[in-house]
C-alpha angles and dihedrals in degrees: 000000000000124000124211145196122201110212118184126189116203122178119181133167136165121245115276088251092062116119092214121053095345113207132220098255133066088241134046116267129218115169126166132176135185130168118272096244099083090299093300142111122211111236138160121181118042127196124184135177143161112215126195115204119232097206145001089266097042113129123202123194108224094179124014101196093193089060093056121102093226102167092197127007097226110156113254094010106078107036144090147229116248129206114192127174133177099230095175118142092219125065095255133127134249118204122214121204148168113232142128096206111068092172092063099036119105103172091182092064118107117252093012112156091207093068114087100176148335125243114205121199112306092004119128142185133208115191143150117250128192098205087249092141140341126297113216136175132209130195125225091210138008121278097029115144130222121190118197143173127193119198114190115219109254 
């Protein structure tokens, strides 16, 4: 039996001429995307966690690729979908990166190649990942909160 999730991405905005909540374009935007397979993705194992950082330099490993039982490492076959959200109460950032060396990784540093993106308070990301490295997070202050779900491809 297969298990499914049904993610939907919807992006809307008013035209830039709107008096309430003006958007970035000269026209209103209404974009929606769902997966091709009846709007669903096949998954099996699910992992979720909420992590509160102890300090501004605290790192947290979201995915440790070396700990996964991959069988074969065929692109698109053994991977997952990741949902990550900065659930912090304060207006501080969480950095997301791809590195194997947590001791050397400072995801806050400018021009670092290990940092993939920054999540501001309330921002989120949903993306596929092929277990081709580790996904880590770093706080910018203590007591920040990161929420994540990992859905293994089924």
